[in-house]
N, C-alpha and C positions, 0 to 999 in steps of 0.2 A: 411661527416659532415663538416659544415662550420667552419673555424677557427675564434674564437672570436676576435683575434688580427686583422684579415682582416676586420671583421665587424666594429671594432673600427676605423680603417683607413678609411673605406667607410663612416662611420658616420661623421668623421672629414671633409672629402671631401664634403659630402652632406651639412654640415653646411656652408662650404666655398662657395658652389654653391648658397645657399640662400643669403649669404652676398655679392655675386657678383652682385645682382639685375638682374640676367638673368633668366627669367622663363624657357628658353630653357635648361640652365645648370641644373636647378632643375629637370626638366622632364627627363633628360638624365639618372638619377639614377633609373628610372622605366623601367620595362620590356615593350616591345612594346605594350602588351595588359594589362599592369599593371593598377591598379586603386587605388584611395584613396576615402574614405568616411569620412567626417568630421562631428562629433556630430550626427551620424545616419542620415545625410542628403542624398541627391541624390549622387550616385557614379559619380566620374570623371574617366571614363574608357578610356584607351589608352593614349599614351604619349602626344599626342596633347591636350587632355583634361586636363591632369595633368599640362601641360604648361599654359593652360587657368586659372586653379585654382591658380597657383603661380602668374600669371600676375594680377589676381584679388586682391591678398594680397598686391602686390606692388602698385596697384592703390589706395588701402585703406590706406596703410602705406608706403609711398614712401621712408622713411629713415629707414625701417625695419632693425634691427640688431639681428641676431639669435645666441643663444649660445646652446651648447649641455651640459645639466646639469647632465645627467646620461645616461648610456647605459647598458642594460641587454641582454644577448644572451643565447639562449638555442636551440641547433640544428639549424634549418633554420628560427627560430623566434627571433625577437629582439624587445626590447622596447627602443625607442629613446625619452628621456625626454628632453624637450627644454623650453626655455623662449625667448621671443623677446621683444625688446623695439623699440620705434619710436614714431611718432606723427600721429594722425588721419588726413587724407587728408582734410576732411570736416571741422573739428573744430580746428585743430592745437593742440588739447590736447594731453598731454603725455600719452603713453601707456606702461604698463609692464604686459605682458600676459604670463602665464605659461600653458604648456600642454604636450602632448606626442603623439607619433605615435606607434602603434603596427604593426610591419612589418612581412610579410611572404616573405622570400628571396629566389631567385633562386640560383642555384649552382654557377652562375657567379656574385653573389652579386647585382642583380637587384631586386628592390621591385616589387613583384608580386601583393601584396595587402597590403594596409595600412589602418588602422583604426585610425583616428586622433581625439583627444579630447582636448577641452579647455572650460573654463567657458564663454560661449557666453554672459550671462547676465552681468558678471563683465566687459567684453570687452566693451559692450555697455555703461555701466556706466562710464567707463574711457573715452571713446570717447566723451560722452556727457558733461563730466566735473563735 
């Protein structure tokens, strides 16, 4: 069984990785064959594709700042509740987006699978102004 305190430390480090603006740092928290699916979209499978996903967020929101708002852990599953602020790269409009990731974790605390969720319509409204 995975120690919830260790998952909390990993979540804090994951948050710091997002705030470092390094897509490679974000991807390092995923297993080599780990994947993330956002809002039932296409999967980003493998660490290099997860890196591409993070880079896409940085391109869209260059001043992205992430916070961990809550964390729930049960066995090797966790829910990482987050919010981010920043400005849309295209319009310059302020963003405040909330969402979460549902993680399946490996024994060495790498993300094997993540299902991410946020209100894409609200994001688009904020970006448009």
